TORTORKOL-832035 format. One record per residue (C-alpha): x, y, z; residue number from 1; residue in one letter. Coordinates in nm, 4 decimals. Layout:
<recs>
<rec><x>X</x><y>Y</y><z>Z</z><nr>NUM</nr><rest>a</rest></rec>
...
</recs>
This chain:
<recs>
<rec><x>10.0046</x><y>5.8360</y><z>8.9543</z><nr>1</nr><rest>k</rest></rec>
<rec><x>9.7037</x><y>5.8672</y><z>9.2033</z><nr>2</nr><rest>e</rest></rec>
<rec><x>9.7836</x><y>5.8641</y><z>9.5708</z><nr>3</nr><rest>l</rest></rec>
<rec><x>9.5672</x><y>5.7573</y><z>9.8352</z><nr>4</nr><rest>l</rest></rec>
<rec><x>9.5924</x><y>5.9323</y><z>10.1601</z><nr>5</nr><rest>h</rest></rec>
<rec><x>9.3866</x><y>5.8305</y><z>10.4651</z><nr>6</nr><rest>m</rest></rec>
<rec><x>9.3529</x><y>6.0687</y><z>10.7670</z><nr>7</nr><rest>i</rest></rec>
<rec><x>9.1114</x><y>6.0469</y><z>11.0433</z><nr>8</nr><rest>g</rest></rec>
<rec><x>8.8991</x><y>5.8023</y><z>10.8501</z><nr>9</nr><rest>g</rest></rec>
<rec><x>8.8708</x><y>6.0148</y><z>10.5125</z><nr>10</nr><rest>f</rest></rec>
<rec><x>9.0695</x><y>5.9544</y><z>10.2019</z><nr>11</nr><rest>g</rest></rec>
<rec><x>9.2082</x><y>6.2208</y><z>9.9639</z><nr>12</nr><rest>l</rest></rec>
<rec><x>9.3243</x><y>6.1049</y><z>9.6266</z><nr>13</nr><rest>q</rest></rec>
<rec><x>9.5150</x><y>6.3779</y><z>9.4209</z><nr>14</nr><rest>n</rest></rec>
<rec><x>9.6301</x><y>6.4115</y><z>9.0759</z><nr>15</nr><rest>k</rest></rec>
<rec><x>9.8808</x><y>6.6888</y><z>9.1214</z><nr>16</nr><rest>v</rest></rec>
<rec><x>10.1841</x><y>6.5123</y><z>9.0371</z><nr>17</nr><rest>e</rest></rec>
<rec><x>10.0180</x><y>6.3606</y><z>8.7152</z><nr>18</nr><rest>e</rest></rec>
<rec><x>9.8799</x><y>6.6982</y><z>8.5870</z><nr>19</nr><rest>l</rest></rec>
<rec><x>10.2187</x><y>6.8782</y><z>8.6708</z><nr>20</nr><rest>r</rest></rec>
<rec><x>10.4058</x><y>6.6375</y><z>8.4490</z><nr>21</nr><rest>k</rest></rec>
<rec><x>10.1455</x><y>6.6444</y><z>8.1714</z><nr>22</nr><rest>r</rest></rec>
<rec><x>10.2430</x><y>7.0273</y><z>8.1609</z><nr>23</nr><rest>k</rest></rec>
<rec><x>10.6016</x><y>6.9399</y><z>8.1483</z><nr>24</nr><rest>g</rest></rec>
<rec><x>10.6858</x><y>7.1071</y><z>8.4797</z><nr>25</nr><rest>l</rest></rec>
<rec><x>10.9418</x><y>7.0146</y><z>8.7465</z><nr>26</nr><rest>n</rest></rec>
<rec><x>10.8260</x><y>7.0634</y><z>9.1057</z><nr>27</nr><rest>q</rest></rec>
<rec><x>11.0248</x><y>7.4118</y><z>9.1419</z><nr>28</nr><rest>e</rest></rec>
<rec><x>10.8510</x><y>7.5346</y><z>8.8185</z><nr>29</nr><rest>e</rest></rec>
<rec><x>10.5320</x><y>7.4336</y><z>8.9714</z><nr>30</nr><rest>f</rest></rec>
<rec><x>10.5997</x><y>7.5718</y><z>9.2944</z><nr>31</nr><rest>a</rest></rec>
<rec><x>10.6766</x><y>7.9114</y><z>9.1621</z><nr>32</nr><rest>k</rest></rec>
<rec><x>10.3687</x><y>7.9388</y><z>8.9514</z><nr>33</nr><rest>a</rest></rec>
<rec><x>10.1373</x><y>7.8797</y><z>9.2454</z><nr>34</nr><rest>i</rest></rec>
<rec><x>10.3676</x><y>8.0634</y><z>9.4885</z><nr>35</nr><rest>r</rest></rec>
<rec><x>10.4651</x><y>7.7986</y><z>9.7202</z><nr>36</nr><rest>v</rest></rec>
<rec><x>10.7726</x><y>7.6386</y><z>9.8118</z><nr>37</nr><rest>s</rest></rec>
<rec><x>10.8921</x><y>7.3052</y><z>9.6130</z><nr>38</nr><rest>r</rest></rec>
<rec><x>10.8755</x><y>7.1223</y><z>9.9426</z><nr>39</nr><rest>q</rest></rec>
<rec><x>10.5108</x><y>7.1987</y><z>9.9775</z><nr>40</nr><rest>t</rest></rec>
<rec><x>10.4556</x><y>7.0613</y><z>9.6218</z><nr>41</nr><rest>v</rest></rec>
<rec><x>10.6531</x><y>6.7470</y><z>9.7304</z><nr>42</nr><rest>s</rest></rec>
<rec><x>10.4418</x><y>6.7035</y><z>10.0391</z><nr>43</nr><rest>s</rest></rec>
<rec><x>10.1116</x><y>6.7381</y><z>9.8646</z><nr>44</nr><rest>i</rest></rec>
<rec><x>10.2022</x><y>6.4870</y><z>9.5631</z><nr>45</nr><rest>e</rest></rec>
<rec><x>10.3391</x><y>6.2496</y><z>9.8415</z><nr>46</nr><rest>n</rest></rec>
<rec><x>10.0321</x><y>6.2656</y><z>10.0632</z><nr>47</nr><rest>g</rest></rec>
<rec><x>10.2176</x><y>6.4303</y><z>10.3444</z><nr>48</nr><rest>k</rest></rec>
<rec><x>10.0211</x><y>6.7535</y><z>10.3562</z><nr>49</nr><rest>y</rest></rec>
<rec><x>9.6535</x><y>6.8270</y><z>10.2438</z><nr>50</nr><rest>n</rest></rec>
<rec><x>9.6534</x><y>7.1832</y><z>10.0868</z><nr>51</nr><rest>p</rest></rec>
<rec><x>9.4346</x><y>7.4585</y><z>10.2330</z><nr>52</nr><rest>s</rest></rec>
<rec><x>9.1101</x><y>7.5032</y><z>10.0486</z><nr>53</nr><rest>l</rest></rec>
<rec><x>9.2597</x><y>7.8482</y><z>9.9072</z><nr>54</nr><rest>d</rest></rec>
<rec><x>9.5795</x><y>7.6545</y><z>9.7773</z><nr>55</nr><rest>l</rest></rec>
<rec><x>9.3383</x><y>7.3819</y><z>9.6177</z><nr>56</nr><rest>a</rest></rec>
<rec><x>9.1591</x><y>7.6476</y><z>9.4301</z><nr>57</nr><rest>f</rest></rec>
<rec><x>9.4828</x><y>7.8010</y><z>9.3171</z><nr>58</nr><rest>i</rest></rec>
<rec><x>9.6091</x><y>7.4476</y><z>9.2061</z><nr>59</nr><rest>i</rest></rec>
<rec><x>9.2463</x><y>7.4076</y><z>9.0349</z><nr>60</nr><rest>s</rest></rec>
<rec><x>9.2794</x><y>7.7254</y><z>8.8589</z><nr>61</nr><rest>d</rest></rec>
<rec><x>9.6307</x><y>7.6773</y><z>8.7469</z><nr>62</nr><rest>f</rest></rec>
<rec><x>9.5307</x><y>7.3432</y><z>8.5861</z><nr>63</nr><rest>f</rest></rec>
<rec><x>9.1920</x><y>7.4760</y><z>8.4508</z><nr>64</nr><rest>e</rest></rec>
<rec><x>9.0287</x><y>7.1826</y><z>8.6043</z><nr>65</nr><rest>k</rest></rec>
<rec><x>8.7198</x><y>7.1593</y><z>8.8609</z><nr>66</nr><rest>p</rest></rec>
<rec><x>8.8757</x><y>7.1047</y><z>9.1964</z><nr>67</nr><rest>i</rest></rec>
<rec><x>8.6899</x><y>6.7513</y><z>9.2423</z><nr>68</nr><rest>e</rest></rec>
<rec><x>8.8869</x><y>6.6195</y><z>8.9187</z><nr>69</nr><rest>d</rest></rec>
<rec><x>9.2337</x><y>6.7096</y><z>9.1048</z><nr>70</nr><rest>i</rest></rec>
<rec><x>9.1277</x><y>6.6186</y><z>9.4658</z><nr>71</nr><rest>f</rest></rec>
<rec><x>8.8841</x><y>6.3459</y><z>9.5324</z><nr>72</nr><rest>i</rest></rec>
<rec><x>8.7554</x><y>6.3027</y><z>9.8733</z><nr>73</nr><rest>h</rest></rec>
<rec><x>8.6239</x><y>5.9605</y><z>9.9961</z><nr>74</nr><rest>e</rest></rec>
<rec><x>8.4604</x><y>5.8615</y><z>10.3414</z><nr>75</nr><rest>r</rest></rec>
<rec><x>8.6223</x><y>5.5409</y><z>10.4866</z><nr>76</nr><rest>k</rest></rec>
<rec><x>8.3655</x><y>5.2911</y><z>10.5595</z><nr>77</nr><rest>r</rest></rec>
<rec><x>8.3766</x><y>5.2101</y><z>10.9429</z><nr>78</nr><rest>k</rest></rec>
<rec><x>8.4582</x><y>4.8398</y><z>10.8708</z><nr>79</nr><rest>n</rest></rec>
<rec><x>8.7560</x><y>4.9065</y><z>10.6723</z><nr>80</nr><rest>e</rest></rec>
<rec><x>9.0993</x><y>4.9353</y><z>10.7932</z><nr>81</nr><rest>k</rest></rec>
</recs>
């Protein structure tokens, strides 16, 4: 499941939930592995929170994937709503 988040004209899709589930982890287990709260994981997955660059790299390292394969940034065109 990919989520599309719009903030200030920019979109951020992330595959955190999909990748976490592929590894067979629940949110609590994943949160402990990357040293954040379960609520932070939930907020990232639900698009309510964009992780810091440091946290994005920690997540990238955990999944052994390039950061751009997990967090995909898209500029919103001015004529889109």
